[in-house]
C-alpha positions as CSV (number, residue, x, y, z in Angstrom):
1,M,-33.1,-91.5,-41.1
2,K,-29.7,-90.6,-39.3
3,K,-27.1,-89.2,-42.0
4,E,-23.4,-90.1,-41.3
5,V,-22.4,-86.4,-42.1
6,S,-24.4,-83.6,-42.3
7,L,-24.1,-79.5,-43.5
8,E,-26.5,-76.8,-41.7
9,F,-25.8,-73.0,-42.0
10,L,-27.9,-70.3,-39.9
11,E,-28.4,-68.1,-42.7
12,E,-30.4,-69.3,-46.0
13,E,-29.3,-65.9,-47.5
14,I,-26.3,-63.6,-47.3
15,T,-25.1,-60.0,-49.2
16,T,-21.6,-59.9,-50.3
17,D,-19.1,-59.5,-47.3
18,Q,-21.7,-60.9,-45.0
19,E,-20.4,-64.0,-42.5
20,L,-22.1,-67.0,-43.5
21,H,-22.0,-69.4,-40.1
22,G,-21.9,-73.2,-40.8
23,S,-21.9,-76.7,-39.6
24,I,-21.0,-80.3,-40.1
25,K,-22.4,-82.9,-38.1
26,I,-20.3,-86.3,-37.9
27,D,-22.1,-89.4,-36.9
28,Y,-20.0,-91.9,-38.5
29,N,-17.8,-94.0,-36.0
30,G,-15.8,-95.7,-39.0
31,R,-12.7,-94.7,-40.4
32,Y,-11.7,-91.4,-42.4
33,D,-9.0,-89.5,-43.5
34,S,-10.3,-86.3,-43.7
35,I,-13.3,-83.7,-44.6
36,V,-13.5,-81.7,-47.1
37,I,-16.1,-78.6,-47.6
38,N,-16.0,-77.4,-51.0
39,S,-18.5,-74.1,-52.7
40,Q,-19.7,-73.3,-56.0
41,I,-21.5,-70.1,-57.4
42,E,-23.8,-71.1,-60.3
43,N,-22.4,-69.1,-63.6
44,S,-19.3,-67.5,-61.8
45,S,-15.4,-68.5,-61.0
46,D,-16.0,-66.2,-57.8
47,I,-15.7,-68.5,-54.2
48,F,-16.1,-68.6,-50.7
49,Y,-13.0,-67.7,-48.6
50,Y,-13.0,-69.8,-45.1
51,K,-12.3,-67.7,-42.5
52,Y,-13.0,-69.4,-38.6
53,L,-12.8,-73.1,-38.3
54,N,-13.8,-74.4,-34.9
55,D,-13.7,-70.4,-33.7
56,K,-10.2,-70.5,-34.2
57,K,-8.9,-67.4,-36.9
58,I,-7.5,-69.1,-40.3
59,K,-6.9,-67.5,-43.6
60,Y,-8.0,-70.0,-46.6
61,P,-8.9,-68.1,-50.0
62,Y,-9.6,-70.9,-51.7
63,A,-12.7,-73.0,-52.6
64,R,-12.0,-76.4,-50.9
65,L,-11.3,-76.4,-47.4
66,S,-9.5,-80.3,-46.2
67,I,-9.4,-81.1,-42.7
68,F,-7.1,-83.7,-41.5
69,K,-9.0,-86.0,-39.0
70,K,-6.1,-85.9,-36.7
71,D,-6.5,-81.8,-36.6
72,V,-10.0,-82.1,-35.0
73,G,-9.8,-85.6,-33.3
74,E,-13.0,-87.0,-31.9
75,I,-14.8,-83.8,-32.7
76,K,-17.9,-84.4,-34.3
77,D,-19.5,-81.1,-34.8
78,I,-17.1,-78.4,-36.7
79,K,-18.3,-75.1,-36.8
80,F,-17.2,-72.6,-39.6
81,V,-17.3,-68.9,-41.0
82,A,-17.3,-67.9,-44.9
83,S,-17.6,-65.1,-46.5
84,T,-17.7,-64.3,-50.1
85,K,-16.3,-61.0,-52.6
86,H,-19.1,-62.3,-55.2
87,I,-21.7,-59.5,-56.2
88,P,-24.5,-61.1,-57.9
89,V,-26.4,-59.4,-60.9
90,D,-29.9,-60.0,-58.9
91,F,-28.9,-63.4,-56.7
92,S,-26.7,-66.2,-56.9
93,N,-27.3,-70.0,-55.8
94,V,-24.6,-71.4,-54.0
95,K,-23.9,-75.1,-53.4
96,F,-22.0,-75.8,-50.5
97,R,-20.5,-80.0,-50.5
98,V,-19.2,-81.7,-47.2
99,S,-17.3,-84.6,-47.7
100,L,-15.5,-87.3,-45.6
101,I,-13.0,-89.2,-47.3
102,Q,-11.0,-92.1,-46.5
103,E,-8.4,-93.6,-48.8
104,H,-8.9,-91.0,-51.4
105,K,-12.4,-92.0,-51.5
106,E,-15.4,-90.0,-50.8
107,I,-17.2,-92.9,-48.4
108,F,-20.5,-90.4,-47.7
109,N,-21.2,-86.6,-48.3
110,D,-24.3,-83.9,-48.0
111,I,-25.1,-80.6,-49.8
112,C,-26.6,-77.6,-48.6
113,F,-27.5,-74.7,-50.7
114,V,-27.5,-70.9,-49.8
115,K,-28.2,-67.9,-51.5
116,V,-26.0,-64.4,-52.3
117,I,-28.3,-61.6,-52.5
118,K,-27.7,-58.0,-53.5
């Protein structure tokens, strides 16, 4: 079954300060205003920092990155790179969620998990 939006990572596990390479694939042809990527590190207030978006260097020190459709145009495969300063005791589970937003409402989403290891 084809998903309208999907999230994938090259790495399943990373260490502190290692880059995490992600990809958002959009197979939805309807209207949407923006794409939102959100990360949450289990049992922590630490966050991931977004460093690259479609090979362009960005400096975005927040856990939630909003990308307006007008900024990506008709691109259906969005690449990003993120990293974290989080230091786990043993390992930490991280949940990433990508959402398509239309008129302030989430219309589709996907969730993917990675681990930060010591």
